[in-house]
N, C-alpha and C positions, 0 to 999 in steps of 0.2 A: 734184881729186876727193878726197873723204875716204878715208882709209885704212881697210882692212878691220879689224873688231874683233878683238882678240887673244883666243885661246882659253886658258882657265886649266885646269890639270890638277893634281889633288890626288894626291899620292903619299905612301905610308907613310914613317915615319921609317926612315932607313937603319940606325939603331942602335936597336932596340926598348928601351922603358923596362923596367927591372927593379925589382920591389918589394923592400923591405928584408926579408930572411928572417925577421926577428922582428916583422914588421908585425902579423900576426894576434895574437901574444901580447901585444904592447904595446897594441894597440887594445882587445883584450878586457879587459886589466887596467884600462884607463881606464873602460870601460863597467861592469865588475864593481864598481869602486869607487863609481861613480855609483849602481848598484842598491843597494849597501849603504847609501849615504847616504839614498836614497829610503825604504828599509825602516826606517831609523832616524830618519825625520822630519827629516832635515837637507838637504833638497833646495833650500833657498833660494839657495845659492851656486852651483848648477849651471847650465851653459849648455845648455839643451835643444837649441838649434840645432846646437851642436857635437857633442853626443851623438848626435843624429839622423843627422848627416853621417857620423860614424864608423861607426854601425851600417849605414848605407847603403853605405859603401865596402866593408865586410866582405862584404856580400851580393854586391855587384857583382864583387868580386875572388874570388868562389867560396869564401868562408869562412862561408857561412850555417850549415852544420852545426856549426862550432865555436861560433858565436854562440848557436845554439839549445840545444846541449848545455850550454854554460856557464850559460845562463839556468836550465835545469832544475836543475843541481847547486847553483847559488847559492840559488835559492828553496827547494829542499829543505832545505838546511842551515839557512837562516833559519827555516823553519817548524818544524823540530825544536826550535829554541830557544824558539819561541813555544809549542809544545806543552808544553815543560818548565815555562814560566812559568804556563801555565793549570793544569797538574797541581798546582802548589803552592798554588793558591787554595782557600779553604775556604767551606763553606756556599753561600749565594746568590752570594758573591763569585766562585765558580767560574763560574757562568753569566754574571756581569757581565764577568769576564775574557774569556770566549769572545766575548761581544758586542763588547767594546772591540777585541780583537785582530782580530776579523772585519771590523769597520769599517775599521780601520787597513790591513788586508791589501787590502781592496777599493780603497782610495785608492792604495795603492802599485802595485797591478797596473794601475790605470788610467794612472798616470804612466809606468810601464814600457812599457805597450803603445804610448803615444804616441811614445816614443823608438824603439821597434822596429817602427814602423808599416810601413816598407818591407819588412822581413823578413816581416811578416804577409801583406802583399799579394803578394809575389813568391815567396819561398822556401817559406813554409808552404803556400801554395796549390799550388806545383809539386810539392812532396814529400808532399803530402797529410798534413801534420802538424796537430797540435792548435794552434788559435790561442793567442796569448799570454793573452787573457782567460780562455779555457776552461782553459788550462793552469794558470792561477792557481787556478781553482775546483777542478780535479782534484787538484792538490797539496794544497790545504787539506783536501779530503775525505780523501785517503789518509794524509796525515801528521798532521793534527790531529783531525778529527772521528772518523775510524775508528781512531784510536789506541786500543789495547785498554784503556788506563787512563782514557781520556776518554769513549769511546763508551758504555760501560755506565753510567758515572756520570752522563753527560748525560741518557740515557734515564730512569734512575731518578729523577733530580730533577724532570724534566718530568712524569712520571706521578704523582709524589708531589704536585706542586703542583696537578695536575688533581684528584686525589683529595681534597686538602684543600679545594679550592673546592667540590666536590660535597658535602662535609660541612658547608659553610657558612662556611669560613674565607675571609679576604681574602688574595689572592695578587697578586703583581706581574704583571698580565696583559701589560703592555708587554714585560717581560723574556721571558715565555713566547712572546709573538708574535715577538720578535726571533729566538729560537732556531728556531722552526718555519719562519719565513721564510728563515732561513739554509739550512735543509735543503732547502726548495723551490728556492732559488736554485742549490743544488748539483746539482739535477736531481730531477724528480718521483719517480724510482725510489728515490733516496736518502731522500727524505721518507717514502715508503711503507715501505721496508725498515727504516730506522733509527728511525722513530717511529710511523707510522700503524698498521702491523700489530700491534705490541705494545700500542699504545694501544687498539685495538679489542678485543684479547683481554682486556686489563685491564677495559675497559668491560663486556664480557660477564660477567666474573666478578663485578664489582661489582653489576650489576643483577640477576643471578641470585640472589645472596645477599639483596639488598634485596627482591626479589619474594617469596621464600620467607618472609621475616620479615613483610612487610606483609599478604600474603594470609591469613595465619593470625591477624592481630591487628586487622583492621579490616573494615568492610563493603564491599560492592562499589562503591557510589558514591564512598566515600572513597578507595578504592584507585585507581579510574579517574581521579579528580581529581589524585591524586598522579602517576600515570603521565602524564597530560596535562601537568602542570607539568614533569616531568622531560624530556619531549620538547622542550618549549619551552626549557628550560635548555640542552640539548645544542645546539640550533640557535643559541642566543645565544653559546654557548661557541665554536662554530666561527666565527661572525662576529667574535668578539673576538680570537682568537689562533690559529686553525687555518686550514688551507687550505680554500677553498670546496669542493674535491672531496671532502673528508672528510664533509661534511654528510649526504649520502645514505647513506653507509656506517654512520656512527654512529647515525643515526636507525633504520636497519634493524636494527642490533644491539639498540637499546633496545626497538623494537617486538617483536622476537623474544622477548626475555627478559621484558619486562613485560606483553606482551599475548598474543602467539601461544601461548606455552607455559602461560599461565595462563587463557586465555579459557574453557575448558570449566568450570574451577572457579569462575570469576567468574559465568558464566551460571547455573550451578546453585547458587550460594551461597544458603544458607538465609536466608529473611526479607529478603534484599536483592538477590537475583539478578534475572535478566531478568523472570521471571514476576511476582514481587512488585512490580516497578516497573511492569509493564503493568497490573496490577490497581489500583495506586494512582495511575495517570496521572502518573508522574514524568517529565514531558516533558524537563526539563533533563538529568536523569541518563541517560535513554534516548538523548537526542541525543548526549551525550558518549560513551556506549558505542558507538553506531553510528559516530560519527566515528572513534573509535579502532580499532574492529574492522574497519572497511573498509580500514584501512591494511595489514592482514595477510591472507594467503591463507586462505580458508575462513572468515574472520570473519563476513562478511555472510551466508553460507550457514548458519552456525550460528545466528545470530540469527533468520533467516527461518524455519528449520526449527523452532526452539524456539517461536517465536511461533505458527507454524502448528499445531504439536502442542497447544499450550495452547488455542488457539481451538477446535480440533476436540473436545478433551476437554470444555471448558466449554460449547461449543455442543451437544454430545451430551446433556449433563445438562440443558441448558435446553429443548431441543426434546422430550425424552422425559419431562420432569417432569410427572407426572399432575396435580399441583395447578395448574400453569400452563395445562394443556390445558383446564381447566374454563372458561376465558375465552379463546377463540381470538383475539379482537381484541387483548387484552392480551398474549397469546403472541406475536403478530406484532409488536406495538409494542415488546416487549422485544428481539426480534431486530433491529429497526431501530435501537433505542438502542445495541445492541452494535455494529452496523455503523457508525453515526455516530461512536461512540467511537473505533473503530480507524481509521476514515478520518481523523479529526482527529489521532490519534496518529501515523499514518504520515506525514501531511503535516507535522506540527510537529517530530516527533522523528527521522524517517527520511528527511527531504527528499523526500517523495513518491516514494521509490524504487519503480520499477516491479516489482521482484522481490517487494517486500513487498505491493504491491497485488495481485499475482497470487497470493501465498500467502493473503491475506485472502479473495479470491474463491474460491480452491480449498477453503479451510476451510468457508466458508459453503455451497458446493455439496455438500461432504461431509456435514455434519451436518444440513442442511436436508432432504436426501433420506432420512435415517434414519427420519423419521417419515412413515408412509404417508398421514397426514392433512394434511400440509403444503399440498398444493394446495387442499384444502377450507378450511384456515384462512386462506390468503392471499386466496382468493376472499371469504371472510367479512369479512376486513379491508377489502377494497375495497368490499364491499357496505355495511358499516357507515359508511365515509366518504362514500359516495355518497348514503346515506339521511339521515344527520344530521351527519356529522363535518366537512362542508365549509361549513356555514352561517357567514356572516359573514366568510369568507376572501376575499382578493383573488385575481385570476386567477393571479398568480405563485405565491401560497401554495398554491392548489389544484393547480397543475401540479407543485409540489415534492412534495406528498403523493402524487399519482398516480405520479410517477416512482419514489417509494420502493417502491410496490407492484409496479411493473414490474421494478424492480431485483431483488426477491426472485423474481419470476416467471422471470427469466432463469436463476437458479440451478436452478430446476426443469427448465428445458429441457435442461440438460446431461445428465440421466439418460435422456432420452427418445430421443435420436438418436445420430448419429455424433459422436465428439469432434472438434470443429473444430481443435484444435491439431494433430491428425494430418494435417489438410488444409492446414496452414500458415496458418490464419486464427484470429482472436481470436473465440471463440464469443460473448462478451458484446457484440460489436459487429456481428455478422452478422444482417441482417434476414430471411434465409431459412432457417428451421429445418425440417428434413424431418419429415414424418409426425406433425404435432401436431393434426390435425383431431379425432382421437378421444382426445386426452389427457384425463386425468381432470380437470385444471383447467378445461378448456373446458366440460365437462359441469356442474361446480359453478357456474362463472361464468354459464353460460346459465340455470341454474335461478334463481340469485339475481337476474340481470337480469330474468328473466320476472316474478318477484315484484315487483320495483321498478316495472316498466312496467305490469303489470296492476293493481297496487294503488295506483299513483300515489305511490310512496314516495320517488322520487328527488328530491333537493333542486335539481338543475339538469340540464336536458337538455344544456346545453353541456358540462358536466363529463362526462356519459355519452358524448357524442360524442368528446370529447377522449381519454378512456381507450380508446375503440374505435379511434381513429386510432393511438394508441400500440401497441395490440395488433397492429394490422395491420402497422405498421412492423416490429415484432419478428418476427412469424410469417408474414406474407404474407396475401393476400386470402382464401385458402381457410379459414383459421382463423376469420375474422370474417364470412364470407359469411352464415351463418345468423343471426348476431347482428344484422347490418345488416337482414336481412329482418324480424326482430322489431321493430326501430324503424319500418320501413316499415309493418308491420301496424298498429301503434298509431296512426300518423299517418292511415292510410286508414280505420281504425275510427272515429276522431274525425269524419272527413269523412262517413262512412257514417251515423253516429248523427245528425249535424246534418241530413243529407238526410232521414233517416227521420222525425225530429221535424217537419221542414218538410212532409213528405208528409202526416203526420197532421193538422197544423194546417190544411193546405190542404183537407182533407176535413171539417174541423170536429170532429175527434175527438181524444181524449187518452187516455193510459194511466191505469189505476187506481193503478198503483204506479210510482214513479219508478225507472226501470230503465235500466242502461247495458249494452249488449252490445258485445263486442269480437271481431271476426272474425280468427282466427289461421290462418296457413298450416300445414297439416299437415307434420310432419317438421322444421319450423324451430323449434318450441317444445318444451320438455320435457313429457312426459306428455300428448300430444295425439293419440295413435293408438289405444291399447288401454285407456285409462283408463275405468273404468266410470262410469256416470251414476246419478242418483237420480231418484225421482219428486218433481217440484216441487210445492209447495202450490198449491191451486186458485186462490189469489189472483194467481198469476203466469201462469196459463194464457192470459189475454187478451194479456199482454205478449209471451209467446213466440210465440203463434200469429200475432199481427200482424206481428212482425218477420220470422218465417219466410216468410210470404206476401209481404211487401214485398221481402225479399232475393232469394227465388227468382224473383220476377217480373222483378227488375232484373238477375239473373245466372242466366239459364237454364242448365241443365246442371250446376250446382253442387250439392253435397251438404252439408248442415249437420248437425253432431253437437254436442249440448250437452255441454260439459265442466264439469259442476257441481262437480267436485272442486277446481276452481281458483278458484271464485268467492268473494265476500264479500258480506255483507249487514249492514244496520243495521236493528234492530228496536226499536220502542218497546214497553216492557213495564211492567206494573204488579204490584206485590207488596203484601201486607198489605191486601187488599181495596181497592186503588187508592190507598192512603196514600202509597206510595213509587213514584215513576215514574222509569224509567231508559231510556237509549238504549243498547242492547246491540250491540256490533260483533262479528261472528262470521263463521264460514265458511258457505258455502251448505249444506253438510251439517248443520251445527249449527242453522242456520235452519230447515231442513226438519224436524228433530226437534222443535224448540221450537214450531213452528206447529201440530204435532199436538195440543198441550195446550190449544189454543183450543176444542177440541171434546171433550176428555176430561179427567177428574180425574186419572187415573193410567193407565199403560200398562205392560205387561210387555215384556220384551226382544223376544220373538217378534212381538208386535204392531207394535212400532216398525220392526222389520226388514221385515215384510211391507208396511207402509205407505210406506216410503221407498225400499226396494230398495238401500239403501246396502250395499256389500260388508262382509262380517263383520268383517274386521280394522279397516277404517275406522270402522265403526259402534261398535265397542268403544272406540276412541280418542275418538270424538265423545262418547259417553256418559261416559267417564272425565273428559273436559274439562268437561262440564256438571254432573256430579254428584260428582266425587271430588276436585276441587281445593279445598284448604282456603281459605276466605275468598272464593271465587268460584263456589261451587256454586249454580247457579240451579235445579237439580233435586235432589230427594231420592231416594236409592236405598235399597231394602230387599231384602236385608239390607245393612247398612253394611259396606263393604270397599273395598279399592283396586282389586280386579279386577271386571270385568263378566262375568257368565255368563248363559246362557239361564235364564229363570225369574225373573230379577231384576225388581223392579217399580220404576217411576219415577213421580214426581209433582212438581209445581211446589213449589219451596222457598219457601213464603210468608214465611219469616223472613229471606230474603236482604236484605242491606243493603250499601251502598257509599257512601263519602264523595264520590265523583264521580258526576255525572249520567251521563257517558258511561263505559260499562264495556266493556272489551275482553276477550273470552274467547279465549284461545289454544288451540291444539291440542297435546295431549301427543304426544311423539315415539314412534315405533314402535320395537320391539325387533327387531334383525336378528341372526340367528345366536346368539341367547341373550344378546346384549349390547344395552345401550341405556340411556336415562335412566329414572329411576324414574317409574312411572305417577303422574300428578298434577302433573308438572312442566309449566309453561306455556311455550309458545314465544312468547307475546305479542309483545314488542318485542325489539329487539336481536338478538343472535346466535342466540337460540333458534329463529329462523325457519328455520334449517337444522340439523336434528338428524340423528340416525341414520336416521330415517325417510326422509330425503332420499336415502339411498343406494339404497333400494328404488325411489325415484322416478327415479333416474338409469338404472336398468336398462331403463326403458321408452323406446324410441326409435321414432319414426314412420317408416314406410316408404312409405305411400301419400301421395297429394297431395290429400286431401280438405280441405275447409274446415271449421273448428270454431268454435264460439261459446263465448266465456268469459262467464259470467253474473256480474254484480256488482250 
C-alpha cells in the first residue's frame, strides 16, 4: 500500500530579520541622488529597475512618509534654483526661459513618477496625499509661477504681447500659447486667476477707449464694420493662443464695450444711423447692425422700436398728406410700395425676424387707421383694379394684387373689434373677426361693387368671385352674404331679360328702345329702399310698362319700384344743326333732363324740376354736370355761373364739340357738411366714381324686402 502523503507546515523564522537602522537614510540618499540627476538631465546612467525596487522597499518597510517628504523638499529646492535662473532672463528670453524650464520640469516629473509608482499607488492613496505628478505641478505653481518676481512680470509681458498684436504688431503666438497652456495645465483656476481675469479687465479698458475714439470719428456703418472685425479677431486670438473657455468671456466683453454701451448713439447717429439706413435701403449695413445688436441684451428691441417709430411717423405723414389723398388709388399704391419695401428689408437685413414683422404690422395698423377715409381708399383701390387694373394679368398676378388689398384690409380690422393678441391669437391670421357686418369698408365696397355689376365695368367675374372668397375667408359668411346676393341678382337678371326678350319675340313684338332692366333684392344693394325716382321720358313708357306686366305676371305678389337714380343711358345727339353727331353716355337723371330739349328750345330750372321730379339736390348736380363742366357742357346756362339756382334758364349748347364720337358725361360730386369737391368736377372714369356724395349714398340702407328695378 502506498504511504500516506506527508503534511507540510510553514512556520515563521525563529529569529526575525532586522533591518539596518540606517536603511531608510541610505536608501533615500540613493534615491535623492537619482532625482538630482534626473533634474539635471543626467539620467542616462541610472538603473530605473534598481531605483524602483528601492522606492518599493521603503514603502513596504513603512518609510513612505520619509520618501514622500524627501521628494517634496528635494523638488522645492530644485525649483527655487529654476526660479532664480528664470528671474535672470531678460525680454522675451524671460518667457522662453519659463517655457524651456517648464518642459524640462514636466519630463523630470514623469521620470520621477515612474520610479515612485508604487508609492503613488499604495502610500499616496492610503494617506490621501497628492500624487507625484500633481505634486510636481503644485510645486511649480507655488515656487515658480507664483513667485512674486515672476508672476507680475509674466502677466505683464503676456498682456503687452496681446496689446501689441491688437495694435497690428507681429508677436510670437507660439510662445504666448505655451505660457497660457502652462497655466491651464496647472489648473483652470490658476489660468483664470493669474491670466484670464486681468486679461479681460485689460480688454475692457482697451475697447472702451477705442469705442470712444471711433464713435466720435466715423459713421455708423464704418464703426459697425470695425466692431465686427474686432470680434472676429478676438475669436481668432482665442483659437491661436488662449484657452477655448475664454472665447465666450472675451466676446462678451467686446460686445459690451463696442456694441451694448454704444448702441443708442449708433442708432441715433446723424446721417448714418438706423433711420438713414432704412431710408436708403442699406441692406448690407442693416444686416450687420442686426447681427451685432442681437448679440447684446436689448439690441433687437432697440432696433425694432426705432424702426416702428420711424414707420409710424413716416406713415402718418403719408396717409394724412392732402396732396396724396387727391388720388386714392395712388395713395394706396404708395402704402403698398412702403409695405413691400419693408417686407424685403426685414427679409434681407433682419433675417425675417418675427419681432420686426410684428412691428411692421403694428405700425401699419397704427397709421392706416389715423385717416378715417382709409376704408374708402382701400375699397377704391380694389375697385380700380377690378375695373381696369387687372387687364392682361395672369391668374397668379391677379391673386397677388388682390392679396395686397386684403392685406391692407386686415389692418383696418384691428380697430373694429377685440384685439386678438389679448386672446392669444394672431389677428392677421384669424378668419373670424367679430362685428364687421356694418363696418364702413363693407358699405364702400358694396357701393363700388354695385356700380361694377350694374354698369358692367368689371374686367373679370372670376376676379370678383376670387376677391369675394378672400373676404369671406377673412371675415366670415355674414360679411359677404349681401355681396353674394348681389352677384346672384345680376345672374338672375340676365336670365330674366333673356326670358323677357323671348317672350316678346314669341308674340311678334319688340321694344322701341333697346333697354335692359336688372331686378335687385331690396336691402342687399345700396340706395335701393328710399331712393327717389324720376319721371321717365315718354319714349321709355312702352318698355317699362311691358316689363312690369311681364314680371308681375310671372312673379305674382311681388312689388317693383324703379330706381332711376342708379341707371345709365346712351343717347344719340346732334349739334350745330345736325353737323356734329355724338353718342352721349350719361346717367338716367341726365338723360331725363336732356330728352326734355327735344320738345323745347329752353327751359327754366322750375320747369325742369316739375317735368322730371328729380330731387332738388340731385337735379342741381345734374344740371351742373350738363351745363357747368368746362369742355363738356352740352347745355348753356343763363346766367353763367358755377352754381345752379331757381330761375336759371337752360338751352342746348349748339357750339358743343368733342374729338371723340362717344362722350361720357360724369356727375359732379355732392357736398356733405360744407365739404366736397368743387362743382364742375367730373366723376367720369376712375376714382371719381366714388366721391363725397357717396357718403350720403351710404347712409341709406334698405329695411324692406321689396324688389327693385335698375334701369339702364
